C-alpha positions as CSV (number, residue, x, y, z in Angstrom):
1,X,119.2,92.3,104.2
2,X,118.3,90.6,107.7
3,X,118.8,87.4,108.0
4,X,115.3,86.9,109.3
5,X,114.1,88.0,105.9
6,X,113.9,85.8,102.7
7,X,116.2,87.3,99.8
8,X,115.1,88.8,96.8
9,X,116.4,88.6,92.9
10,X,117.9,85.4,93.7
11,X,117.1,84.1,90.3
12,X,119.0,86.8,88.8
13,X,122.1,86.5,91.2
14,X,122.5,82.8,90.7
15,X,122.7,83.4,86.8
16,X,125.3,86.0,87.6
17,X,127.4,83.9,90.3
18,X,127.6,81.1,87.5
19,X,129.5,83.7,85.3
20,X,127.3,85.3,82.6
21,X,128.8,86.6,79.7
22,X,128.4,88.2,76.3
23,X,127.5,84.7,74.9
24,X,124.7,84.6,77.3
25,X,123.4,87.7,76.7
26,X,123.0,87.0,73.1
27,X,121.1,84.0,73.9
28,X,118.7,85.9,76.1
29,X,118.1,88.7,73.4
30,X,116.9,85.9,70.8
31,X,114.7,84.2,73.6
32,X,113.3,87.3,74.7
33,X,112.6,88.5,71.0
34,X,111.2,84.9,70.4
35,X,108.7,85.1,73.6
36,X,108.0,88.4,72.9
37,X,106.8,87.8,69.9
38,X,104.6,85.1,71.5
39,X,103.2,87.7,74.5
40,X,102.0,90.3,72.2
41,X,99.1,88.2,70.9
42,X,98.6,86.4,73.7
43,X,98.7,89.4,76.7
44,X,95.8,91.3,74.0
45,X,93.6,88.1,73.8
46,X,93.5,87.6,77.4
47,X,93.1,91.2,78.8
48,X,90.0,91.1,76.3
49,X,89.0,87.8,77.7
50,X,89.1,89.2,81.4
51,X,86.9,92.2,79.9
52,X,89.6,95.0,79.9
53,X,90.6,97.0,76.8
54,X,93.7,94.9,75.2
55,X,96.4,97.5,76.0
56,X,96.2,96.7,79.5
57,X,97.2,93.3,79.0
58,X,100.3,94.6,77.1
59,X,101.1,96.9,80.1
60,X,101.0,93.7,82.3
61,X,103.7,92.3,80.0
62,X,105.9,94.9,80.0
63,X,105.9,96.3,83.7
64,X,104.9,93.4,85.4
65,X,107.0,90.8,83.5
66,X,110.3,93.1,83.9
67,X,109.7,93.5,87.5
68,X,108.9,89.8,88.7
69,X,112.2,88.6,86.5
70,X,114.1,90.7,88.3
71,X,113.1,90.8,91.7
72,X,111.9,87.0,91.8
73,X,113.6,83.6,92.7
74,X,113.1,81.6,89.3
75,X,115.9,82.2,86.6
76,X,113.5,81.1,83.9
77,X,109.9,82.3,84.8
78,X,108.2,84.7,82.2
79,X,105.6,86.6,83.8
80,X,102.2,88.5,82.7
81,X,98.8,87.7,82.3
82,X,97.8,84.3,82.2
83,X,94.6,82.2,81.1
84,X,94.1,80.8,84.5
85,X,93.4,84.2,85.8
86,X,90.4,84.9,83.2
87,X,87.8,82.9,85.4
88,X,88.9,85.4,88.4
89,X,89.1,88.6,86.8
90,X,86.2,88.6,84.8
91,X,83.5,88.7,87.5
92,X,85.5,91.5,89.2
93,X,85.5,93.2,86.0
94,X,81.6,92.6,86.1
95,X,81.4,94.0,89.6
96,X,83.7,96.8,90.0
97,X,84.9,97.7,86.6
98,X,88.6,98.3,85.6
99,X,89.5,100.4,88.6
100,X,88.3,97.5,91.0
101,X,90.5,95.1,88.9
102,X,93.6,97.1,89.1
103,X,93.4,97.9,93.0
104,X,92.2,94.2,93.7
105,X,95.5,93.2,91.7
106,X,97.6,95.6,93.9
107,X,96.1,93.9,97.1
108,X,96.9,90.9,95.7
109,X,100.5,92.2,95.0
110,X,100.5,92.7,99.1
111,X,99.1,89.6,100.0
112,X,101.9,87.5,97.4
113,X,104.8,89.9,99.1
114,X,103.4,89.1,103.0
115,X,103.6,85.1,101.8
116,X,107.2,85.3,100.7
117,X,108.5,87.3,103.7
118,X,106.6,84.8,105.9
119,X,108.1,81.9,104.0
120,X,105.0,80.5,102.9
121,X,106.5,79.3,99.5
122,X,107.0,75.6,100.1
123,X,103.2,75.3,100.5
124,X,102.7,74.6,97.1
125,X,103.5,71.0,97.8
126,X,100.5,70.7,99.9
127,X,97.8,71.7,97.0
128,X,97.4,67.8,95.4
129,X,97.6,67.1,92.0
130,X,93.8,66.4,91.4
131,X,92.7,69.8,92.6
132,X,95.1,71.3,90.3
133,X,94.5,69.7,87.4
134,X,90.3,69.9,88.4
135,X,90.6,73.5,88.3
136,X,92.9,74.2,85.9
137,X,90.7,72.1,83.1
138,X,87.8,73.8,84.4
139,X,89.2,77.1,84.0
140,X,90.0,75.9,80.3
141,X,86.3,75.3,79.6
142,X,85.1,78.3,80.8
143,X,87.7,80.3,79.0
144,X,86.9,78.4,75.7
145,X,83.1,79.0,76.4
146,X,83.8,82.8,76.7
147,X,85.2,82.7,73.2
148,X,82.4,81.3,71.4
149,X,80.5,84.7,70.7
150,X,83.8,86.5,69.1
151,X,84.5,83.1,67.1
152,X,80.7,83.0,65.4
153,X,80.4,86.7,65.5
154,X,77.5,86.2,67.9
155,X,75.4,89.4,69.0
156,X,75.2,88.1,72.6
157,X,75.4,91.8,74.4
158,X,77.6,91.6,77.6
159,X,78.0,88.1,79.0
160,X,77.7,87.6,82.6
161,X,79.4,85.9,85.6
162,X,78.4,82.3,85.3
163,X,79.2,80.0,82.8
164,X,75.6,78.6,82.6
165,X,73.9,81.4,82.1
166,X,76.5,82.6,79.2
167,X,75.9,79.3,77.2
168,X,72.3,79.7,77.3
169,X,72.9,83.4,76.1
170,X,75.0,82.0,73.2
171,X,72.8,79.4,72.3
172,X,69.7,81.9,72.2
173,X,72.0,84.2,69.7
174,X,72.8,81.1,67.2
175,X,70.5,82.7,64.5
176,X,72.9,86.0,64.7
177,X,75.9,84.0,63.3
178,X,78.5,85.8,61.5
179,X,79.9,83.6,58.4
180,X,82.3,85.8,57.9
181,X,83.9,86.0,61.5
182,X,83.3,81.8,61.9
183,X,85.2,81.8,58.4
184,X,88.2,83.9,59.6
185,X,88.1,82.2,62.8
186,X,88.6,78.4,61.4
187,X,91.4,79.8,59.1
188,X,93.0,81.5,61.6
189,X,92.5,78.4,64.1
190,X,94.1,76.2,61.1
191,X,96.9,78.1,60.4
192,X,97.9,78.1,63.7
193,X,97.4,74.1,64.4
194,X,98.9,73.3,60.9
195,X,102.1,75.7,61.4
196,X,103.7,74.2,63.6
197,X,104.4,71.0,61.5
198,X,106.5,72.9,59.0
199,X,109.5,73.4,61.5
200,X,109.8,77.0,60.8
201,X,111.1,78.9,63.9
202,X,108.3,81.3,63.7
203,X,105.8,81.0,66.5
204,X,102.5,79.9,65.3
205,X,100.4,82.4,66.8
206,X,102.0,85.3,65.0
207,X,101.6,83.8,61.9
208,X,98.0,82.7,62.7
209,X,97.2,86.5,63.6
210,X,99.2,87.9,61.0
211,X,97.3,85.7,58.1
212,X,94.0,86.5,60.3
213,X,94.3,90.2,60.3
214,X,95.4,90.1,56.3
215,X,92.1,87.8,55.7
216,X,90.0,89.9,57.8
217,X,91.3,93.4,56.1
218,X,90.3,91.9,52.8
219,X,86.8,90.6,53.9
220,X,86.6,94.2,55.5
221,X,87.5,95.9,52.2
222,X,85.5,93.9,49.9
223,X,82.1,93.9,51.9
224,X,82.7,97.5,53.3
225,X,80.1,99.1,50.8
226,X,77.7,96.2,49.8
227,X,74.4,95.9,50.7
228,X,74.9,93.0,53.5
229,X,77.0,95.5,56.0
230,X,78.6,93.0,57.1
231,X,81.9,92.9,58.6
232,X,84.8,91.6,60.4
233,X,85.4,93.1,64.1
234,X,89.0,93.9,65.0
235,X,90.4,95.3,68.1
236,X,90.2,99.0,66.4
237,X,86.7,98.7,65.6
238,X,85.5,97.5,68.9
239,X,87.9,99.9,71.4
240,X,88.8,103.2,71.2
241,X,91.0,104.9,73.7
242,X,91.7,108.4,75.4
243,X,95.3,109.6,76.7
244,X,96.9,112.8,77.2
245,X,94.4,115.1,75.5
246,X,94.2,112.4,72.1
247,X,91.8,109.9,71.3
248,X,91.7,107.0,68.7
249,X,90.7,103.7,67.9
250,X,92.3,100.3,68.8
251,X,95.5,100.4,70.9
252,X,97.2,103.8,72.1
253,X,100.6,103.8,70.6
254,X,102.1,105.2,73.9
255,X,104.1,103.4,76.5
256,X,102.8,102.9,80.0
257,X,102.2,106.1,81.6
258,X,101.6,106.0,85.6
259,X,98.2,106.5,87.0
260,X,95.8,105.7,89.9
261,X,93.7,103.2,89.5
262,X,91.2,104.4,92.2
263,X,90.4,107.2,89.4
264,X,89.8,104.7,86.6
265,X,86.2,103.7,85.8
266,X,84.1,101.4,88.0
267,X,81.2,99.1,86.6
268,X,79.1,102.2,85.7
269,X,81.7,104.0,84.1
270,X,82.4,106.6,86.4
271,X,85.4,107.0,88.6
272,X,85.8,104.9,92.0
273,X,85.6,106.1,95.2
274,X,88.1,104.5,97.1
275,X,86.9,103.9,100.8
276,X,87.2,101.2,103.5
277,X,84.1,99.3,102.0
278,X,85.4,99.1,98.7
279,X,89.0,97.1,100.3
280,X,86.6,95.2,102.4
281,X,84.6,94.1,99.0
282,X,87.6,93.4,97.2
283,X,89.5,91.6,100.3
284,X,88.1,88.1,99.0
285,X,88.8,88.6,95.5
286,X,92.2,89.9,96.0
287,X,93.1,86.3,98.1
288,X,91.8,84.3,95.2
289,X,93.9,86.3,92.7
290,X,97.2,86.0,95.3
291,X,96.5,82.4,95.9
292,X,96.1,81.3,92.2
293,X,99.2,83.4,91.1
294,X,101.3,81.7,93.8
295,X,100.2,78.1,92.7
296,X,100.6,79.3,88.7
297,X,103.6,80.8,89.4
298,X,105.4,78.2,91.9
299,X,104.2,75.5,89.6
300,X,105.8,77.2,86.9
301,X,109.2,77.4,88.7
302,X,109.0,73.7,89.2
303,X,108.5,72.7,85.6
304,X,111.3,75.3,84.6
305,X,113.5,73.4,87.3
306,X,112.9,70.0,85.5
307,X,113.7,71.3,82.3
308,X,116.9,72.9,83.2
309,X,118.4,71.1,86.2
310,X,118.1,74.5,88.3
311,X,116.5,75.1,91.6
312,X,114.4,78.2,92.2
313,X,113.7,80.0,95.6
314,X,109.8,79.8,96.3
315,X,109.7,82.7,98.5
316,X,111.8,85.0,96.3
317,X,109.5,84.1,93.9
318,X,106.5,84.9,95.7
319,X,108.2,88.6,96.7
320,X,108.9,89.0,92.9
321,X,105.4,88.4,92.2
322,X,103.7,90.4,94.7
323,X,106.0,93.6,93.6
324,X,105.1,93.0,89.9
325,X,101.8,93.0,90.7
326,X,101.6,96.3,93.1
327,X,103.7,98.2,90.8
328,X,101.6,97.1,87.3
329,X,98.2,98.6,88.3
330,X,100.0,101.8,89.1
331,X,100.6,101.8,85.0
332,X,97.3,100.2,83.9
333,X,98.3,96.5,84.1
334,X,96.2,93.8,85.4
335,X,97.1,90.8,87.5
336,X,100.0,89.0,86.5
337,X,102.1,85.5,87.3
338,X,104.3,83.6,85.5
339,X,103.0,81.7,82.2
340,X,104.1,78.0,81.8
341,X,103.6,78.3,78.1
342,X,105.6,81.4,77.6
343,X,108.6,79.7,80.2
344,X,108.5,76.7,78.4
345,X,109.3,78.9,75.1
346,X,111.5,81.0,76.9
347,X,113.7,77.8,77.8
348,X,113.2,76.0,74.8
349,X,114.6,79.3,73.0
350,X,117.9,79.4,74.7
351,X,117.4,81.7,77.7
352,X,120.0,81.7,80.2
353,X,118.9,84.4,83.0
354,X,115.9,86.3,83.7
355,X,117.4,88.7,81.4
356,X,115.5,87.2,78.7
357,X,112.4,88.0,80.3
358,X,113.1,91.3,80.5
359,X,113.8,91.5,76.8
360,X,110.4,90.0,76.4
361,X,108.8,93.2,78.7
362,X,110.7,95.5,76.0
363,X,109.8,94.0,72.9
364,X,106.3,94.2,73.9
365,X,106.9,97.8,74.8
366,X,108.1,98.4,71.1
367,X,105.1,96.7,69.6
368,X,103.1,98.9,71.8
369,X,104.7,101.9,70.5
370,X,105.6,101.1,67.1
371,X,102.8,98.5,66.0
372,X,99.7,100.1,67.8
373,X,97.8,100.4,64.5
374,X,98.9,97.1,62.9
375,X,97.9,95.4,66.3
376,X,94.4,97.2,66.1
377,X,93.8,95.1,62.6
378,X,93.4,91.8,64.3
379,X,90.4,90.4,64.1
380,X,88.5,89.7,67.4
381,X,87.9,86.1,65.8
382,X,91.6,85.4,65.6
383,X,91.8,86.3,69.0
384,X,89.3,83.8,70.1
385,X,90.9,80.9,68.1
386,X,94.1,82.0,69.9
387,X,92.6,81.5,73.1
388,X,91.0,77.9,71.8
389,X,94.5,77.1,71.6
390,X,95.3,78.2,75.1
391,X,92.3,76.8,76.8
392,X,93.1,73.3,74.8
393,X,96.8,73.4,76.0
394,X,95.8,74.3,79.4
395,X,93.3,71.7,79.9
396,X,95.6,69.1,79.8
397,X,93.0,66.6,78.4
398,X,95.2,63.3,78.1
399,X,96.2,64.0,81.8
400,X,92.3,64.3,82.6
401,X,91.1,61.3,81.1
402,X,94.2,59.2,82.0
403,X,93.8,60.1,85.5
404,X,90.0,59.4,85.5
405,X,90.6,55.7,84.3
406,X,93.6,55.0,86.5
407,X,93.3,57.2,89.7
408,X,91.8,55.7,93.0
409,X,88.2,56.6,93.3
410,X,89.1,59.7,96.0
411,X,91.4,60.9,93.8
412,X,89.0,61.0,90.7
413,X,86.1,62.2,93.2
414,X,88.5,65.1,93.7
415,X,89.1,66.0,90.3
416,X,85.5,65.9,89.0
417,X,84.7,68.1,92.1
418,X,86.9,70.4,91.5
419,X,86.4,70.4,87.6
420,X,82.4,70.6,88.0
421,X,82.6,73.8,90.6
422,X,84.9,75.7,88.7
423,X,82.9,75.5,85.8
424,X,79.6,76.0,87.9
425,X,80.6,78.7,90.3
426,X,84.0,79.4,90.8
427,X,87.9,78.5,90.9
428,X,88.0,80.1,94.8
429,X,85.1,77.3,95.8
430,X,86.3,74.8,93.5
431,X,90.2,74.6,95.3
432,X,88.7,75.3,99.0
433,X,86.5,72.2,98.6
434,X,89.1,70.1,96.6
435,X,91.7,71.2,99.4
436,X,89.1,69.8,101.7
437,X,88.3,66.6,100.3
438,X,92.1,66.2,99.7
439,X,92.8,66.3,103.6
440,X,89.8,64.3,104.4
441,X,90.7,61.5,102.4
442,X,94.2,61.9,103.5
443,X,93.0,61.2,106.9
444,X,90.9,58.5,106.1
445,X,94.1,56.7,104.5
446,X,96.4,57.3,107.4
447,X,93.5,56.4,110.1
448,X,93.7,52.7,107.9
449,X,97.6,52.5,108.2
450,X,97.3,52.7,112.5
451,X,96.8,49.6,114.1
452,X,96.6,48.4,117.9
453,X,97.3,44.6,118.3
454,X,98.1,42.7,121.2
455,X,101.2,40.6,121.1
456,X,101.7,37.1,122.2
457,X,104.8,37.2,124.4
458,X,106.3,34.0,123.3
459,X,106.7,35.2,119.5
460,X,109.4,38.1,120.5
461,X,112.5,37.1,121.9
462,X,112.8,40.4,123.7
463,X,109.9,39.5,126.0
464,X,109.7,35.9,126.3
465,X,109.2,34.5,130.0
466,X,106.2,37.3,130.8
467,X,103.9,36.0,133.2
468,X,100.2,36.3,131.8
469,X,99.5,39.2,134.2
470,X,101.7,41.0,131.9
471,X,100.3,42.2,128.8
472,X,101.8,43.6,125.5
473,X,100.3,45.9,122.6
474,X,101.8,47.1,119.7
475,X,100.6,50.5,118.0
476,X,101.6,51.1,114.7
477,X,101.2,54.3,112.4
478,X,100.6,58.1,113.5
479,X,98.2,59.0,116.4
480,X,95.8,61.8,115.7
481,X,92.0,63.1,115.9
482,X,91.0,61.3,113.0
483,X,92.3,57.7,114.5
484,X,93.4,58.1,118.4
485,X,90.0,56.9,120.0
486,X,89.8,54.1,117.7
487,X,93.6,53.2,118.2
488,X,93.7,53.2,121.9
489,X,90.3,51.7,122.7
490,X,91.8,48.2,122.2
491,X,93.3,48.9,125.6
492,X,90.4,49.3,127.4
493,X,91.1,46.0,129.2
494,X,88.6,43.7,130.2
495,X,90.6,40.6,131.2
496,X,90.6,41.1,135.1
497,X,94.1,39.0,135.3
498,X,96.1,41.4,133.4
499,X,98.1,43.6,136.1
500,X,100.6,45.4,133.7
501,X,100.5,46.6,130.2
502,X,103.6,46.9,128.1
503,X,102.6,49.4,125.0
504,X,105.1,49.5,122.3
505,X,105.4,52.5,120.7
506,X,108.3,52.7,118.8
507,X,106.2,52.6,115.1
508,X,104.5,56.1,116.5
509,X,106.1,58.6,114.5
510,X,104.0,61.4,116.3
511,X,100.9,62.4,118.5
512,X,98.7,65.5,118.1
513,X,96.7,67.0,121.2
514,X,93.8,64.6,120.9
515,X,95.8,61.4,121.0
516,X,97.2,63.1,124.1
517,X,94.2,63.4,125.7
518,X,93.1,59.9,124.5
519,X,96.2,58.4,126.2
520,X,95.8,60.6,129.2
521,X,92.1,59.3,129.6
522,X,93.4,55.8,129.7
523,X,96.2,56.2,132.0
524,X,93.7,57.7,134.4
525,X,91.6,54.7,133.7
526,X,94.3,52.5,134.2
527,X,95.6,54.1,137.5
528,X,92.0,53.5,139.0
529,X,91.8,49.8,138.1
530,X,95.4,49.3,139.8
531,X,96.9,48.4,136.2
532,X,100.8,49.2,135.6
533,X,101.5,50.9,132.1
534,X,105.0,50.5,130.2
535,X,105.0,53.2,127.3
536,X,108.2,52.0,124.9
537,X,110.5,53.8,122.3
538,X,108.8,57.1,122.1
539,X,111.1,60.0,121.1
540,X,112.3,62.7,123.4
541,X,110.0,65.1,121.8
542,X,106.8,63.3,122.6
543,X,107.3,61.9,125.9
544,X,108.3,65.7,126.7
545,X,104.8,66.6,125.5
546,X,103.3,64.0,127.5
547,X,104.9,64.9,130.3
548,X,103.5,68.7,130.1
549,X,99.9,67.3,129.2
550,X,100.4,65.3,133.4
551,X,101.4,61.9,131.8
552,X,104.4,61.6,134.3
553,X,106.0,59.0,135.8
554,X,104.5,57.0,139.0
555,X,106.4,54.3,140.7
556,X,104.6,51.0,140.0
557,X,102.0,52.7,137.7
558,X,103.7,54.5,135.0
559,X,107.4,54.8,133.3
560,X,108.8,55.2,130.0
561,X,111.4,52.5,128.7
562,X,114.2,52.9,125.2
563,X,113.1,49.6,124.2
564,X,111.3,45.8,125.2
565,X,114.1,44.4,126.8
566,X,114.0,47.3,129.7
567,X,110.3,47.2,129.4
568,X,110.3,43.8,130.1
569,X,112.8,43.6,133.1
570,X,110.3,46.5,134.5
571,X,107.4,44.7,134.2
572,X,108.7,41.8,135.8
573,X,110.2,44.0,138.6
574,X,106.5,45.4,139.3
575,X,105.0,42.0,139.5
576,X,107.2,40.8,142.3
577,X,106.2,43.9,144.4
578,X,102.7,43.6,144.0
579,X,101.7,39.8,144.0
580,X,98.2,39.1,144.5
581,X,96.6,42.1,143.5
582,X,92.8,41.9,142.2
583,X,90.5,44.4,140.9
584,X,87.1,45.0,140.4
């Protein structure tokens, strides 16, 4: 591989380098079995929440889950459909259909690969915590809102793209509440909340959906012939499929097969027409998918590093995520990224390498092929209950409230803004505005740190004995566009006695273009009035930058010195050579 390109599959290779044996394989198989049983119901639920049939979520876990694990840079990440994507993908499905979503996912994969190849993986550290917490909490609220109709059994028709409009439709349709659906939802939710207290090593989502399916089957059998005609809706009763000349209800009992996304249905149900206009329209959604996928996967990798004391390769992880999102749509998979909940389960279950994630993908594949009929019995209300729990965990309500109570006012404003924009508009706008506000807040804080003040020459031994014609100023902090003019304005002299200025810049770590222009303006002004300027303590890289901009040594007017003692000697020598200078 070229030394200029990031490596791939670094997570897998790191595990092999440490020595991978049969005992490690057994641990990976057991961890993969556990995560796979969790991934099956989650993948179905998240696909349905996105607005597509449940098998597409399963195909995502199978194809993208295996490819990302084998090619990515994190040893323990488990990838597939995630709750964070629902807010972005749901509007895409409404506007462009399933085919449009798969094309956008492939485009996002290409963007992710480009980010990894250009080594942009480290940029995750520049996304402030209040921004991440704000949009994830907002996403959780939107996800929970989308599940209310299925949980209550409401007749709301097709939900739209906007949370407030959907909430209004839900309120209007409350008279259509189905008590059987509500009962199944509450029962499933209670089982999933209480099951972990028994400390039985079986995932709560699996138990909850199994008992929910049994209860729904009993209700449907008991009331199917009643006058009320009230039944509980299941995956099989809502979804139908057609593949290879066969048709059925629920989930097709076949492995994912190669398909052309652009031939799949658009929003009107007719096949899409691949065109430049469609690609251009999907570019914005694809970029949003890529950015969220990058943030989510790298945050997940950071969490797994903290749990396992390992280190991931962020650029390789982005490339792996990109490859997974390019290939999965060719097999019917939707957008994928690493999931923190499944990754944490993977680690707690004893995983040793990415092989565990591959086993998880195989488990999901076996479930599709062998248990499709049983999966079709899962009630929609039970899946809604599962997503309520996912949304609650995703919201990090305790951290959200703690941040509101204890964080600085600026961080609280960013958190509330990102949360509100995510709920009321969309996540892309929320992240863009949040990062912009965070950048403005950072600039303001840095500007407050930069100060310029005049030094009393007698207070420092290094500059003792300077005559009153020599003024000494000290600048502390970076000089950039937000503070340069203010910091240098103090040097525009009004004291006619001053003939030389020593400017101590030892505590100036950086200067941007605006600061260089402001300093050059100051130098030109001093040159016109005959005031000499001595710049002290600047690092070589900044001196080179200043010289390139025209701020060069001029005998008797401008020079650079390493420290204050040298600057003192230079100032005294200049004063001796220009006695009696007066300025207008």
